[in-house]
C-alpha positions in Angstrom: 44.0 -5.0 -15.8 45.0 -3.8 -19.0 45.9 -0.1 -18.9 43.7 1.8 -21.7 46.2 3.8 -23.9 43.8 6.2 -25.4 42.2 6.9 -22.0 43.9 10.3 -21.1 42.4 9.6 -16.9 44.3 6.4 -16.7 41.0 4.2 -17.4 41.9 0.6 -18.3 40.0 -3.0 -19.2 39.6 -6.1 -16.4 41.3 -8.8 -17.5 40.4 -11.4 -15.0 36.6 -10.6 -13.4 36.6 -14.0 -11.2 39.5 -12.7 -9.3 38.1 -8.8 -8.9 34.9 -10.3 -7.7 36.7 -12.8 -5.1 38.3 -9.6 -4.1 35.1 -7.5 -4.3 33.0 -10.3 -1.9 35.9 -10.6 0.5 35.2 -6.6 1.2 31.5 -7.7 1.4 32.2 -10.1 3.9 33.7 -7.6 6.5 30.6 -5.6 6.4 28.3 -8.6 6.3 30.0 -9.8 9.6 29.2 -5.9 11.0 25.7 -6.9 9.7 25.5 -9.9 11.3 26.5 -8.6 14.1 22.9 -6.5 14.4 20.8 -9.5 14.6 19.7 -10.7 12.1 18.4 -14.5 11.4 20.5 -14.6 7.8 23.2 -12.3 6.1 24.5 -12.7 2.6 26.9 -10.7 0.4 26.7 -10.5 -3.4 28.5 -8.8 -6.2 25.0 -8.1 -7.2 21.3 -7.5 -6.2 19.6 -6.8 -9.1 15.7 -5.4 -9.0 14.7 -8.5 -10.2 16.5 -10.6 -7.7 15.5 -8.1 -5.0 11.5 -8.8 -5.9 11.9 -12.5 -5.3 12.1 -11.2 -1.5 9.3 -9.9 1.2 10.0 -6.4 2.6 9.3 -6.0 5.9 9.7 -2.6 7.0 10.5 -1.0 10.0 8.8 -0.8 13.1 9.5 2.0 14.9 10.5 4.7 12.2 14.1 6.4 12.4 16.3 5.8 15.1 18.6 8.7 16.5 21.9 9.3 14.9 24.8 8.9 17.5 26.8 12.2 17.1 29.0 10.2 14.9 26.9 9.7 12.0 25.4 13.5 12.6 28.5 14.9 11.4 29.3 13.0 8.9 26.3 13.8 7.2 26.7 17.3 7.3 29.6 17.2 5.8 28.4 15.1 3.1 26.3 18.3 2.9 28.7 20.4 2.9 30.8 18.9 0.5 27.7 18.7 -2.1 27.0 22.0 -1.8 30.9 22.8 -2.7 30.3 21.1 -6.0 29.7 23.3 -8.6 26.6 22.7 -11.2 24.8 20.1 -9.2 21.5 21.6 -11.1 22.9 21.1 -13.9 23.9 17.3 -14.8 25.3 18.7 -17.9 28.2 21.4 -16.2 29.8 18.6 -14.1 32.6 16.5 -14.9 32.9 13.1 -14.5 35.2 13.3 -11.4 31.9 15.7 -9.9 29.7 13.0 -11.3 31.2 10.5 -9.5 32.1 12.1 -6.7 28.1 13.3 -6.3 27.0 9.4 -6.4 29.6 8.3 -4.1 28.4 11.2 -1.2 25.0 10.4 -2.1 25.3 6.5 -1.8 26.9 6.9 1.5 24.5 9.4 3.1 21.9 6.2 1.7 23.9 4.1 3.7 23.9 5.9 7.1 20.3 6.8 6.9 19.3 3.1 6.1 21.7 2.2 9.6 19.4 4.3 11.6 16.4 2.4 11.0 14.5 0.7 13.9 14.2 -2.9 13.6 12.6 -5.2 16.5 13.9 -8.1 17.7 11.3 -10.4 16.6 11.8 -8.3 12.6 15.3 -9.5 13.2 15.0 -13.5 14.2 12.4 -13.5 11.0 14.3 -11.1 8.2 17.8 -11.0 6.7 19.7 -8.7 5.0 21.6 -8.9 1.7 25.0 -6.8 1.1 25.8 -5.6 -2.7 27.7 -3.0 -4.6 25.8 -0.7 -6.7 27.7 1.6 -8.9 30.9 0.4 -7.2 28.9 1.5 -3.8 28.1 -0.9 -0.5 24.6 -1.1 0.3 22.7 -2.7 2.9 19.0 -4.2 2.3 17.8 -5.2 5.7 14.2 -6.8 6.5 14.3 -9.0 3.5 12.1 -12.7 4.0 13.0 -15.5 1.8 10.0 -17.4 -0.7 8.5 -19.4 1.7 9.6 -18.0 4.6 6.7 -16.2 7.0 7.5 -12.9 7.6 7.1 -11.8 11.2 3.3 -11.3 12.6 2.3 -8.2 12.5 5.1 -6.0 10.9 4.1 -3.9 7.5 5.1 -6.3 4.6 5.5 -6.0 0.6 5.1 -9.4 -0.6 7.5 -11.3 -3.1 7.1 -10.9 -6.2 8.3 -14.2 -7.5 6.7 -16.4 -9.4 2.7 -16.6 -9.3 1.0 -19.6 -8.6 -2.0 -20.7 -11.4 -4.5 -19.3 -11.8 -7.4 -21.4 -10.5 -11.1 -20.8 -12.3 -12.0 -19.0 -8.8 -9.8 -16.5 -9.0 -11.1 -12.8 -9.7 -10.2 -11.2 -13.0 -8.8 -7.9 -13.0 -11.5 -6.0 -14.0 -14.0 -7.4 -11.6 -11.1 -7.0 -8.6 -10.8 -2.8 -10.0 -14.7 -2.9 -10.0 -14.4 -4.5 -5.9 -11.9 -1.7 -5.1 -14.0 1.3 -6.7 -17.0 0.2 -4.5 -14.4 -0.7 -1.7 -13.6 3.1 -1.9 -17.1 4.3 -2.3 -18.1 2.6 0.8 -15.1 4.2 3.4 -15.7 7.8 1.7 -19.7 7.1 2.8 -18.5 5.9 6.1 -16.0 9.1 6.7 -17.7 11.8 5.1 -19.9 12.2 8.4 -16.9 11.6 11.2 -14.9 14.5 11.2 -12.4 12.8 13.7 -11.4 10.4 11.3 -10.8 12.4 8.5 -8.6 14.4 10.3 -6.4 12.1 10.9 -6.5 10.6 7.4 -5.5 14.5 6.3 -2.8 14.6 9.5 -1.1 11.4 8.1 -0.7 12.2 4.3 0.7 15.9 5.3 2.8 14.5 8.0 4.4 11.9 5.6 5.0 14.7 2.6 6.5 17.0 5.8 8.1 15.5 7.9 9.0 11.9 7.0 11.8 11.2 4.1 10.9 8.1 2.8 7.6 6.8 2.8 5.0 4.5 0.1 1.9 6.2 -1.0 0.7 2.2 -0.8 0.7 2.6 2.7 -2.1 5.6 2.9 -5.3 5.6 2.5 -5.9 8.8 0.8 -4.5 10.7 -1.8 -4.2 14.1 -1.7 -3.7 16.0 -4.5 -4.8 20.1 -5.7 -6.9 17.9 -8.7 -10.3 16.4 -7.3 -10.5 12.5 -8.0 -11.2 10.4 -10.5 -15.2 9.3 -10.0 -15.5 6.1 -8.6 -18.2 5.4 -11.7 -15.4 4.7 -14.3 -15.0 1.7 -12.9 -17.9 0.3 -11.1 -21.0 2.0 -13.3 -23.5 0.8 -10.8 -22.8 2.6 -7.7 -25.4 5.7 -8.3 -27.5 2.6 -7.7 -26.1 1.7 -4.5 -27.9 2.6 -1.4 -24.9 4.7 0.6 -23.5 6.0 -2.3 -26.4 7.9 -3.7 -27.3 9.4 0.5 -23.1 9.8 0.2 -23.7 12.1 -3.4 -26.8 14.3 -1.7 -24.6 14.9 1.2 -22.4 16.3 -1.6 -24.8 18.4 -3.2 -25.6 19.9 -0.2 -22.1 21.3 0.7 -22.0 22.1 -3.1 -24.3 24.0 -2.5 -23.6 26.3 0.6 -20.4 27.1 -1.2 -19.7 30.3 -2.9 -17.6 30.9 -6.1 -14.5 29.7 -6.8 -13.1 33.6 -7.2 -14.4 34.0 -3.6 -13.7 30.8 -1.6 -11.0 31.8 0.3 -12.5 35.1 1.4 -15.8 33.2 2.6 -13.7 30.7 4.8 -12.1 33.2 6.2 -15.6 34.7 7.6 -16.2 30.9 8.6 -17.1 30.1 12.2 -13.9 27.6 12.7 -15.8 24.1 13.4 -17.4 25.3 9.6 -14.1 25.1 8.4 -13.1 21.9 10.3 -16.3 20.3 8.8 -15.4 20.9 5.2 -11.6 19.8 5.5 -13.3 16.6 6.9 -15.6 16.7 4.1 -13.3 16.9 1.1 -10.3 14.5 3.2 -13.0 12.0 3.3 -13.5 12.3 -0.5 -9.7 12.0 -1.5 -9.6 8.4 0.2 -8.6 6.0 -2.6 -8.1 2.0 -1.8 -7.5 1.0 -5.3 -3.8 1.0 -5.3 -4.0 -0.9 -1.7 -4.1 -4.8 -2.7 -7.2 -6.8 -2.5 -6.6 -8.1 0.8 -7.5 -7.3 4.5 -5.1 -8.6 6.4 -3.9 -7.7 10.5 -0.8 -5.4 9.1 -3.1 -3.9 6.1 -2.5 -0.2 5.9 -6.7 -0.3 6.1 -7.2 -2.2 9.3 -6.7 1.2 11.3 -9.3 3.0 9.3 -11.8 0.2 9.0 -11.8 -0.7 12.6 -12.2 3.4 13.9 -14.5 3.6 11.1 -16.4 0.6 12.3 -16.8 -0.3 8.9 -18.8 -3.1 7.4 -18.9 -3.4 4.1 -21.5 -6.0 4.3 -24.2 -3.7 5.7 -23.8 -1.4 2.4 -22.5 -3.9 0.0 -24.6 -7.3 -1.9 -23.9 -9.9 -4.6 -26.0 -8.7 -6.9 -26.4 -9.1 -10.7 -25.1 -5.6 -11.2 -22.5 -5.2 -8.4 -20.6 -9.1 -8.9 -22.7 -11.6 -10.2 -22.8 -10.8 -13.9 -18.7 -9.4 -14.5 -17.9 -13.0 -12.8 -17.7 -16.7 -14.2 -20.0 -19.3 -13.4 -16.9 -21.3 -11.0 -16.8 -17.7 -9.0 -20.2 -17.7 -8.6 -20.8 -21.2 -7.5 -18.0 -20.6 -5.0 -19.4 -17.9 -3.5 -23.0 -20.2 -3.2 -21.2 -23.3 -1.4 -19.4 -20.4 1.1 -22.3 -19.1 2.1 -25.3 -21.3 1.5 -23.5 -24.7 1.7 -22.4 -27.1 -1.5 -26.2 -28.2 -1.5 -27.0 -25.6 -2.3 -24.7 -25.4 -5.8 -28.2 -28.3 -7.0 -30.2 -25.3 -6.9 -27.5 -24.0 -10.1 -27.6 -27.0 -12.0 -28.6 -27.1 -15.9 -29.0 -23.6 -15.7 -27.6 -21.1 -18.5 -25.3 -18.2 -16.9 -28.5 -16.1 -17.0 -30.9 -18.0 -15.1 -27.2 -18.9 -12.8 -27.0 -15.2 -11.9 -31.1 -14.9 -10.8 -30.9 -18.4 -8.9 -27.4 -17.2 -7.1 -28.8 -13.3 -6.6 -31.7 -15.1 -4.6 -29.6 -17.5 -2.6 -27.0 -14.9 -1.4 -29.4 -13.0 -0.6 -29.0 -11.3 3.4 -26.3 -14.0 3.4 -23.7 -11.2 4.2 -21.6 -12.8 1.5 -18.4 -10.8 0.7 -15.7 -11.6 -2.1 -12.1 -11.2 -0.8 -10.9 -7.4 -1.9 -14.8 -6.6 0.7 -13.7 -9.5 3.4 -11.1 -9.1 6.3 -8.7 -11.9 6.4 -8.4 -13.6 8.8 -5.5 -13.8 11.4 -2.8 -16.9 11.1 -3.8 -19.7 13.3 -7.2 -17.9 13.8 -10.7 -20.6 13.0 -12.8 -19.7 9.7 -15.2 -18.4 10.7 -16.6 -17.4 7.4 -19.5 -19.7 7.7 -21.1 -18.2 10.3 -20.4 -14.7 9.3 -22.2 -15.2 5.7 -25.2 -16.5 7.5 -25.8 -13.9 10.4 -28.6 -12.1 10.6 -27.9 -8.9 9.0 -27.5 -5.6 11.0 -31.0 -3.4 11.1 -32.5 -0.4 9.6 -31.5 1.7 12.6 -27.6 0.9 13.5 -27.2 1.9 9.6 -28.9 4.8 9.7 -26.9 5.7 13.0 -23.6 6.2 10.5 -25.2 8.4 7.7 -22.8 11.1 6.6 -23.6 14.0 7.9 -23.4 17.6 6.0 -21.0 20.5 7.7 
C-alpha cells in the first residue's frame, strides 16, 4: 500500500490488488468453512456478489421464520443498539463525521449478519441449496438459500426464481398487456369470492397487519393484500370488459348496497362505535376483501405460490367465473395463442375449423369451440405439482358446475 501524502487520515492506495484479494479471500474461506458446517449443499467464498450476480440464482426463503437468538447474540445486539444510540446526529447524515459513518456501517452490517444467522432452515432445504460468503463495504455477508441455475429448489419451499438469461419468446407466449388483463380479472374473481367469506377476509387482514407490526423483514410479493389508507386502483383500467362479467357485476351490486348503508365520512367513526360488533366485523371483512390485489404476484399459481392457501380456502375455481370470450381474451391475443387454446381444450383435429379464416372469423369460431370447455390460460390455471400427470385435457372437457353451486358463493351483504 502506498500512503497518500495529502491525506490527514493516513489513507493510501493499494498497489497490489491481487495480493489483497488473496488475503481477503482467505479470510472469507474461514467463514465459508463455518457455514459449510451448517450442512449446505455447497458454499462459495467471493470477493464480490453484486446485484446482477445474485439474480442469476434462485432464492429459497427460510421455512420457519426466525430461530431463537442465543444469549450471546442477544447481548451483542443490545451492545450494537447501545453504540448506535451513543453516536451523535444519527438522524442527520450531514452531521456525522467520516469515522462515525464508518462505525454506523460496521454496526449495522454486524446486526444484519447476526439476524441472518438466526434464520431457520430445514435439512431438506440445506441439502438442495447453497450459500455465498462475500464482502460488502468491507463487511462479511452471508447469503443463504441460493439455488444454482439449472438446479431444482426443494419441493414446497417458498422460492424466488432466477433472473438469469430469459428463454426465447414463443409465438404462444402471452404478451404483457394480456397478462396484466388476466391478472386484473384474477384479482376481481378472488375479491368476489372473499367478499362473502368473513373468516378468510379477517385472516388476510391479520396476516397483513402482523407482517407489518411483528416481522422484521417480509416481502409484499408474498401477500395477496395491499391494505393502505387509500383505496385500490380500479381494475377496469386494465380490463375494461370486467363490468360485463357475471361475478364482477354481482360484486359491484353488493358493494353499492354496503355503500348506501354507510354515513358521511365525517360521521363514520361515531357511527361505527355504535354498531353491533358483528356488523363492524362484516364491514372490516368486506373492505379487506376489496384490498386483494394479485397483479404483483406473478403469472403462475404453483404449489409454492402464496396465492394457493387463499384459493384453496375459498374453494375458488376460476373456470366458474371466466370463459375465453372475444372480450375477455380472444380479441387481445395473436392467432398462435388462440390455436394453442383450441388445441388444449378441443384436441388437434379442431384446428381444422380455424383454417382459412381471418382474425375476426377465427375469434368467433374459437369462442364457439371453447364455450363450456372450462379452459384457462396460465395466469388463471393452477400449475400441476412436479411429477404429477397432466390432467389439463380432462379439466378442459369437464362439465361446468351447476348454477346452484355458483350461487352458493354469491357475495353476502354485511
